[in-house]
VMD Tcl script that builds the backbone (N, CA, C; Angstrom):
set m [mol new atoms 333]
animate dup $m
set s [atomselect $m all]
$s set {name element resname resid chain x y z} {
  {N N MET 1 A -19.189 5.046 -11.710}
  {CA C MET 1 A -17.757 4.918 -11.586}
  {C C MET 1 A -17.466 3.796 -10.589}
  {N N VAL 2 A -16.474 2.955 -10.937}
  {CA C VAL 2 A -16.107 1.834 -10.086}
  {C C VAL 2 A -14.881 2.202 -9.274}
  {N N LYS 3 A -14.985 1.986 -7.980}
  {CA C LYS 3 A -13.846 2.247 -7.107}
  {C C LYS 3 A -13.072 0.945 -6.931}
  {N N SER 4 A -11.747 1.072 -7.038}
  {CA C SER 4 A -10.905 -0.118 -6.908}
  {C C SER 4 A -9.965 0.060 -5.725}
  {N N ASP 5 A -9.844 -0.986 -4.958}
  {CA C ASP 5 A -8.917 -0.979 -3.835}
  {C C ASP 5 A -7.714 -1.882 -4.125}
  {N N ALA 6 A -7.434 -2.086 -5.406}
  {CA C ALA 6 A -6.332 -2.973 -5.781}
  {C C ALA 6 A -5.002 -2.380 -5.341}
  {N N VAL 7 A -4.165 -3.240 -4.823}
  {CA C VAL 7 A -2.835 -2.840 -4.390}
  {C C VAL 7 A -1.834 -3.706 -5.154}
  {N N VAL 8 A -0.841 -3.056 -5.724}
  {CA C VAL 8 A 0.199 -3.770 -6.452}
  {C C VAL 8 A 1.482 -3.660 -5.648}
  {N N LYS 9 A 2.045 -4.806 -5.363}
  {CA C LYS 9 A 3.296 -4.820 -4.607}
  {C C LYS 9 A 4.405 -5.344 -5.523}
  {N N PHE 10 A 5.494 -4.648 -5.523}
  {CA C PHE 10 A 6.641 -5.052 -6.321}
  {C C PHE 10 A 7.749 -5.545 -5.407}
  {N N ASP 11 A 8.409 -6.591 -5.862}
  {CA C ASP 11 A 9.603 -7.074 -5.184}
  {C C ASP 11 A 10.779 -6.383 -5.882}
  {N N PHE 12 A 11.136 -5.186 -5.393}
  {CA C PHE 12 A 12.154 -4.387 -6.055}
  {C C PHE 12 A 13.525 -5.049 -6.025}
  {N N GLU 13 A 13.791 -5.818 -5.002}
  {CA C GLU 13 A 15.068 -6.519 -4.939}
  {C C GLU 13 A 15.167 -7.525 -6.090}
  {N N LYS 14 A 14.085 -8.271 -6.307}
  {CA C LYS 14 A 14.059 -9.245 -7.405}
  {C C LYS 14 A 14.103 -8.525 -8.751}
  {N N LEU 15 A 13.387 -7.426 -8.861}
  {CA C LEU 15 A 13.389 -6.641 -10.095}
  {C C LEU 15 A 14.796 -6.124 -10.399}
  {N N ASP 16 A 15.481 -5.607 -9.386}
  {CA C ASP 16 A 16.862 -5.151 -9.555}
  {C C ASP 16 A 17.760 -6.291 -10.027}
  {N N GLN 17 A 17.557 -7.464 -9.449}
  {CA C GLN 17 A 18.370 -8.625 -9.822}
  {C C GLN 17 A 18.119 -9.004 -11.284}
  {N N LEU 18 A 16.870 -9.016 -11.708}
  {CA C LEU 18 A 16.539 -9.362 -13.095}
  {C C LEU 18 A 17.122 -8.352 -14.078}
  {N N VAL 19 A 17.038 -7.080 -13.744}
  {CA C VAL 19 A 17.598 -6.041 -14.608}
  {C C VAL 19 A 19.113 -6.203 -14.695}
  {N N ALA 20 A 19.769 -6.428 -13.560}
  {CA C ALA 20 A 21.223 -6.606 -13.543}
  {C C ALA 20 A 21.639 -7.813 -14.373}
  {N N GLU 21 A 20.890 -8.903 -14.281}
  {CA C GLU 21 A 21.197 -10.101 -15.072}
  {C C GLU 21 A 21.048 -9.817 -16.562}
  {N N HIS 22 A 20.003 -9.096 -16.924}
  {CA C HIS 22 A 19.774 -8.748 -18.331}
  {C C HIS 22 A 20.925 -7.890 -18.864}
  {N N ILE 23 A 21.312 -6.901 -18.096}
  {CA C ILE 23 A 22.413 -6.029 -18.499}
  {C C ILE 23 A 23.705 -6.826 -18.615}
  {N N ASN 24 A 23.972 -7.670 -17.640}
  {CA C ASN 24 A 25.207 -8.452 -17.643}
  {C C ASN 24 A 25.248 -9.424 -18.819}
  {N N ASP 25 A 24.120 -10.066 -19.124}
  {CA C ASP 25 A 24.072 -10.994 -20.263}
  {C C ASP 25 A 24.369 -10.266 -21.565}
  {N N ASN 26 A 23.794 -9.087 -21.727}
  {CA C ASN 26 A 24.033 -8.319 -22.948}
  {C C ASN 26 A 25.457 -7.776 -22.998}
  {N N ALA 27 A 25.988 -7.371 -21.860}
  {CA C ALA 27 A 27.377 -6.897 -21.807}
  {C C ALA 27 A 28.331 -8.032 -22.175}
  {N N GLU 28 A 28.013 -9.234 -21.741}
  {CA C GLU 28 A 28.841 -10.395 -22.092}
  {C C GLU 28 A 28.842 -10.607 -23.605}
  {N N LYS 29 A 27.680 -10.527 -24.229}
  {CA C LYS 29 A 27.598 -10.709 -25.689}
  {C C LYS 29 A 28.456 -9.688 -26.417}
  {N N ILE 30 A 28.357 -8.441 -26.008}
  {CA C ILE 30 A 29.124 -7.381 -26.665}
  {C C ILE 30 A 30.618 -7.579 -26.419}
  {N N ALA 31 A 31.013 -7.888 -25.188}
  {CA C ALA 31 A 32.432 -8.073 -24.874}
  {C C ALA 31 A 33.028 -9.220 -25.692}
  {N N LYS 32 A 32.304 -10.300 -25.823}
  {CA C LYS 32 A 32.811 -11.434 -26.604}
  {C C LYS 32 A 32.939 -11.075 -28.081}
  {N N GLN 33 A 32.015 -10.276 -28.586}
  {CA C GLN 33 A 32.105 -9.848 -29.983}
  {C C GLN 33 A 33.289 -8.909 -30.173}
  {N N VAL 34 A 33.508 -8.000 -29.225}
  {CA C VAL 34 A 34.674 -7.109 -29.296}
  {C C VAL 34 A 35.955 -7.950 -29.306}
  {N N GLY 35 A 36.026 -8.960 -28.459}
  {CA C GLY 35 A 37.191 -9.837 -28.433}
  {C C GLY 35 A 37.408 -10.554 -29.758}
  {N N ARG 36 A 36.330 -11.080 -30.341}
  {CA C ARG 36 A 36.445 -11.766 -31.639}
  {C C ARG 36 A 36.922 -10.803 -32.724}
  {N N ASP 37 A 36.360 -9.583 -32.719}
  {CA C ASP 37 A 36.761 -8.604 -33.724}
  {C C ASP 37 A 38.218 -8.184 -33.548}
  {N N ALA 38 A 38.656 -8.040 -32.303}
  {CA C ALA 38 A 40.055 -7.676 -32.047}
  {C C ALA 38 A 40.982 -8.780 -32.556}
  {N N MET 39 A 40.638 -10.040 -32.280}
  {CA C MET 39 A 41.458 -11.157 -32.758}
  {C C MET 39 A 41.496 -11.198 -34.282}
  {N N ALA 40 A 40.356 -10.936 -34.917}
  {CA C ALA 40 A 40.280 -10.985 -36.377}
  {C C ALA 40 A 41.129 -9.900 -37.032}
  {N N SER 41 A 41.368 -8.802 -36.325}
  {CA C SER 41 A 42.124 -7.708 -36.930}
  {C C SER 41 A 43.636 -7.887 -36.811}
  {N N ILE 42 A 44.063 -8.894 -36.092}
  {CA C ILE 42 A 45.502 -9.168 -35.952}
  {C C ILE 42 A 45.905 -10.104 -37.075}
  {N N ASN 43 A 46.871 -9.652 -37.876}
  {CA C ASN 43 A 47.194 -10.398 -39.090}
  {C C ASN 43 A 48.292 -11.451 -38.887}
  {N N VAL 44 A 48.170 -12.206 -37.818}
  {CA C VAL 44 A 48.992 -13.399 -37.629}
  {C C VAL 44 A 48.040 -14.546 -37.333}
  {N N LYS 45 A 48.449 -15.761 -37.682}
  {CA C LYS 45 A 47.558 -16.898 -37.466}
  {C C LYS 45 A 47.503 -17.325 -36.016}
  {N N ARG 46 A 48.607 -17.185 -35.322}
  {CA C ARG 46 A 48.633 -17.572 -33.910}
  {C C ARG 46 A 49.723 -16.767 -33.213}
  {N N GLY 47 A 49.746 -16.866 -31.923}
  {CA C GLY 47 A 50.753 -16.153 -31.154}
  {C C GLY 47 A 50.157 -15.616 -29.864}
  {N N ASP 48 A 51.045 -15.108 -29.022}
  {CA C ASP 48 A 50.618 -14.623 -27.717}
  {C C ASP 48 A 49.631 -13.468 -27.805}
  {N N LEU 49 A 49.823 -12.594 -28.784}
  {CA C LEU 49 A 48.936 -11.439 -28.894}
  {C C LEU 49 A 47.499 -11.894 -29.151}
  {N N LYS 50 A 47.329 -12.755 -30.109}
  {CA C LYS 50 A 45.989 -13.235 -30.466}
  {C C LYS 50 A 45.393 -14.109 -29.362}
  {N N LYS 51 A 46.195 -15.011 -28.803}
  {CA C LYS 51 A 45.711 -15.906 -27.741}
  {C C LYS 51 A 45.367 -15.159 -26.464}
  {N N GLY 52 A 46.010 -14.006 -26.265}
  {CA C GLY 52 A 45.834 -13.277 -25.009}
  {C C GLY 52 A 44.602 -12.395 -24.952}
  {N N ILE 53 A 43.844 -12.300 -26.029}
  {CA C ILE 53 A 42.645 -11.459 -26.031}
  {C C ILE 53 A 41.493 -12.255 -25.446}
  {N N LYS 54 A 40.924 -11.736 -24.379}
  {CA C LYS 54 A 39.850 -12.444 -23.659}
  {C C LYS 54 A 38.766 -11.478 -23.211}
  {N N ALA 55 A 37.547 -11.924 -23.279}
  {CA C ALA 55 A 36.423 -11.223 -22.649}
  {C C ALA 55 A 36.249 -11.872 -21.288}
  {N N ARG 56 A 36.276 -11.048 -20.249}
  {CA C ARG 56 A 36.188 -11.575 -18.889}
  {C C ARG 56 A 35.189 -10.796 -18.063}
  {N N ARG 57 A 34.602 -11.477 -17.124}
  {CA C ARG 57 A 33.716 -10.823 -16.166}
  {C C ARG 57 A 34.551 -9.871 -15.317}
  {N N SER 58 A 34.040 -8.689 -15.128}
  {CA C SER 58 A 34.731 -7.690 -14.322}
  {C C SER 58 A 34.763 -8.125 -12.861}
  {N N LYS 59 A 35.767 -7.687 -12.142}
  {CA C LYS 59 A 35.879 -8.000 -10.719}
  {C C LYS 59 A 35.128 -6.990 -9.857}
  {N N PHE 60 A 34.540 -5.971 -10.482}
  {CA C PHE 60 A 33.790 -4.975 -9.728}
  {C C PHE 60 A 32.525 -5.594 -9.151}
  {N N ASP 61 A 32.108 -5.118 -7.994}
  {CA C ASP 61 A 30.912 -5.645 -7.332}
  {C C ASP 61 A 29.663 -5.515 -8.191}
  {N N ASP 62 A 29.586 -4.461 -8.986}
  {CA C ASP 62 A 28.397 -4.229 -9.808}
  {C C ASP 62 A 28.388 -5.050 -11.089}
  {N N GLY 63 A 29.400 -5.868 -11.285}
  {CA C GLY 63 A 29.442 -6.736 -12.457}
  {C C GLY 63 A 30.006 -6.027 -13.672}
  {N N GLY 64 A 29.629 -6.517 -14.832}
  {CA C GLY 64 A 30.127 -5.966 -16.079}
  {C C GLY 64 A 31.141 -6.889 -16.717}
  {N N TRP 65 A 31.570 -6.516 -17.900}
  {CA C TRP 65 A 32.531 -7.305 -18.657}
  {C C TRP 65 A 33.616 -6.401 -19.200}
  {N N ILE 66 A 34.807 -6.951 -19.362}
  {CA C ILE 66 A 35.924 -6.229 -19.938}
  {C C ILE 66 A 36.576 -7.107 -21.001}
  {N N VAL 67 A 37.306 -6.478 -21.897}
  {CA C VAL 67 A 38.103 -7.209 -22.878}
  {C C VAL 67 A 39.550 -6.850 -22.597}
  {N N ILE 68 A 40.371 -7.876 -22.407}
  {CA C ILE 68 A 41.775 -7.638 -22.088}
  {C C ILE 68 A 42.675 -8.332 -23.100}
  {N N SER 69 A 43.900 -7.867 -23.137}
  {CA C SER 69 A 44.939 -8.550 -23.902}
  {C C SER 69 A 46.101 -8.768 -22.946}
  {N N THR 70 A 46.433 -10.005 -22.695}
  {CA C THR 70 A 47.434 -10.331 -21.684}
  {C C THR 70 A 48.859 -10.425 -22.225}
  {N N ALA 71 A 49.035 -10.358 -23.526}
  {CA C ALA 71 A 50.386 -10.443 -24.079}
  {C C ALA 71 A 51.207 -9.244 -23.601}
  {N N PRO 72 A 52.443 -9.468 -23.207}
  {CA C PRO 72 A 53.253 -8.372 -22.678}
  {C C PRO 72 A 53.439 -7.220 -23.667}
  {N N HIS 73 A 53.384 -7.495 -24.951}
  {CA C HIS 73 A 53.619 -6.461 -25.953}
  {C C HIS 73 A 52.327 -5.861 -26.517}
  {N N SER 74 A 51.197 -6.134 -25.900}
  {CA C SER 74 A 49.911 -5.629 -26.387}
  {C C SER 74 A 49.899 -4.113 -26.528}
  {N N TRP 75 A 50.356 -3.427 -25.492}
  {CA C TRP 75 A 50.328 -1.967 -25.503}
  {C C TRP 75 A 51.192 -1.434 -26.635}
  {N N LEU 76 A 52.356 -2.045 -26.858}
  {CA C LEU 76 A 53.259 -1.592 -27.908}
  {C C LEU 76 A 52.641 -1.764 -29.290}
  {N N VAL 77 A 51.906 -2.846 -29.495}
  {CA C VAL 77 A 51.242 -3.069 -30.780}
  {C C VAL 77 A 50.098 -2.075 -30.944}
  {N N GLU 78 A 49.283 -1.920 -29.916}
  {CA C GLU 78 A 48.116 -1.030 -29.981}
  {C C GLU 78 A 48.521 0.424 -30.233}
  {N N HIS 79 A 49.589 0.877 -29.568}
  {CA C HIS 79 A 49.954 2.298 -29.613}
  {C C HIS 79 A 51.216 2.596 -30.409}
  {N N GLY 80 A 51.939 1.589 -30.840}
  {CA C GLY 80 A 53.200 1.812 -31.533}
  {C C GLY 80 A 54.295 2.134 -30.535}
  {N N HIS 81 A 55.527 2.229 -31.029}
  {CA C HIS 81 A 56.641 2.546 -30.128}
  {C C HIS 81 A 57.821 3.075 -30.915}
  {N N GLY 82 A 58.678 3.774 -30.195}
  {CA C GLY 82 A 59.936 4.259 -30.773}
  {C C GLY 82 A 60.979 3.190 -30.560}
  {N N GLY 83 A 62.159 3.584 -30.248}
  {CA C GLY 83 A 63.197 2.608 -29.981}
  {C C GLY 83 A 64.060 2.367 -31.191}
  {N N PRO 84 A 64.931 1.357 -31.114}
  {CA C PRO 84 A 65.863 1.096 -32.216}
  {C C PRO 84 A 65.142 0.781 -33.531}
  {N N LYS 85 A 64.035 0.076 -33.446}
  {CA C LYS 85 A 63.240 -0.237 -34.637}
  {C C LYS 85 A 61.817 0.239 -34.385}
  {N N PRO 86 A 61.544 1.526 -34.655}
  {CA C PRO 86 A 60.207 2.059 -34.371}
  {C C PRO 86 A 59.121 1.290 -35.118}
  {N N ALA 87 A 57.985 1.160 -34.471}
  {CA C ALA 87 A 56.849 0.479 -35.088}
  {C C ALA 87 A 55.626 1.382 -34.966}
  {N N PRO 88 A 54.907 1.562 -36.052}
  {CA C PRO 88 A 53.690 2.365 -35.977}
  {C C PRO 88 A 52.611 1.612 -35.212}
  {N N PRO 89 A 51.608 2.312 -34.722}
  {CA C PRO 89 A 50.532 1.623 -34.004}
  {C C PRO 89 A 49.727 0.724 -34.938}
  {N N HIS 90 A 49.319 -0.387 -34.412}
  {CA C HIS 90 A 48.349 -1.262 -35.088}
  {C C HIS 90 A 47.251 -1.536 -34.058}
  {N N ALA 91 A 46.370 -0.558 -33.943}
  {CA C ALA 91 A 45.300 -0.679 -32.946}
  {C C ALA 91 A 44.401 -1.863 -33.287}
  {N N PHE 92 A 44.094 -2.658 -32.294}
  {CA C PHE 92 A 43.206 -3.805 -32.486}
  {C C PHE 92 A 42.069 -3.806 -31.469}
  {N N LEU 93 A 42.317 -3.305 -30.263}
  {CA C LEU 93 A 41.261 -3.286 -29.248}
  {C C LEU 93 A 40.303 -2.111 -29.446}
  {N N ARG 94 A 40.844 -0.915 -29.599}
  {CA C ARG 94 A 39.977 0.262 -29.711}
  {C C ARG 94 A 39.069 0.194 -30.941}
  {N N PRO 95 A 39.579 -0.154 -32.124}
  {CA C PRO 95 A 38.677 -0.264 -33.276}
  {C C PRO 95 A 37.604 -1.340 -33.086}
  {N N ALA 96 A 37.975 -2.442 -32.421}
  {CA C ALA 96 A 36.985 -3.503 -32.168}
  {C C ALA 96 A 35.866 -2.970 -31.283}
  {N N LEU 97 A 36.219 -2.182 -30.276}
  {CA C LEU 97 A 35.210 -1.564 -29.425}
  {C C LEU 97 A 34.369 -0.572 -30.224}
  {N N ASP 98 A 35.037 0.304 -30.970}
  {CA C ASP 98 A 34.324 1.308 -31.765}
  {C C ASP 98 A 33.346 0.667 -32.747}
  {N N ASN 99 A 33.747 -0.453 -33.341}
  {CA C ASN 99 A 32.887 -1.135 -34.324}
  {C C ASN 99 A 31.670 -1.794 -33.686}
  {N N ASN 100 A 31.670 -1.935 -32.375}
  {CA C ASN 100 A 30.557 -2.593 -31.692}
  {C C ASN 100 A 29.712 -1.654 -30.844}
  {N N ILE 101 A 30.026 -0.382 -30.862}
  {CA C ILE 101 A 29.266 0.582 -30.066}
  {C C ILE 101 A 27.799 0.595 -30.497}
  {N N GLN 102 A 27.549 0.630 -31.796}
  {CA C GLN 102 A 26.156 0.680 -32.263}
  {C C GLN 102 A 25.410 -0.601 -31.891}
  {N N ALA 103 A 26.078 -1.749 -31.977}
  {CA C ALA 103 A 25.434 -3.014 -31.587}
  {C C ALA 103 A 25.073 -2.974 -30.103}
  {N N ALA 104 A 25.955 -2.417 -29.292}
  {CA C ALA 104 A 25.663 -2.298 -27.856}
  {C C ALA 104 A 24.491 -1.360 -27.633}
  {N N ARG 105 A 24.480 -0.245 -28.335}
  {CA C ARG 105 A 23.383 0.717 -28.201}
  {C C ARG 105 A 22.055 0.050 -28.600}
  {N N ASP 106 A 22.084 -0.710 -29.691}
  {CA C ASP 106 A 20.866 -1.394 -30.152}
  {C C ASP 106 A 20.410 -2.431 -29.123}
  {N N LEU 107 A 21.359 -3.190 -28.598}
  {CA C LEU 107 A 21.038 -4.248 -27.642}
  {C C LEU 107 A 20.428 -3.673 -26.355}
  {N N PHE 108 A 20.935 -2.525 -25.928}
  {CA C PHE 108 A 20.453 -1.909 -24.696}
  {C C PHE 108 A 19.329 -0.911 -24.952}
  {N N GLY 109 A 18.956 -0.703 -26.203}
  {CA C GLY 109 A 17.855 0.201 -26.524}
  {C C GLY 109 A 18.196 1.669 -26.346}
  {N N VAL 110 A 19.464 2.023 -26.541}
  {CA C VAL 110 A 19.893 3.414 -26.411}
  {C C VAL 110 A 19.856 4.062 -27.788}
  {N N ARG 111 A 19.407 5.281 -27.824}
  {CA C ARG 111 A 19.360 5.990 -29.118}
  {C C ARG 111 A 20.541 6.887 -29.303}
}
mol reanalyze $m
mol bondsrecalc $m
mol representation Tube
mol addrep $m
């Protein structure tokens, strides 16, 4: 039997950084795809609603990505509204997210 005195040292700080970068890169890919899908589901060629959909880096310290819609009427379109001329919901963000959940799971290796 051979005795080994090998010692393996890990730079856990660097390892944490590499893992965080990998996660962030994949989160960016998914967020951008969600944004593209949300834009594609809006049946106008141009306008504030479509232009206002953006995938952005989160402001949280731990990173991450979010998809936002900056148009003032985004919520009303997504959820519908009452009022003098009621409008039914035309969800565009939630379905785009739902349609990409499996891609995110595949990308991150989640079953």
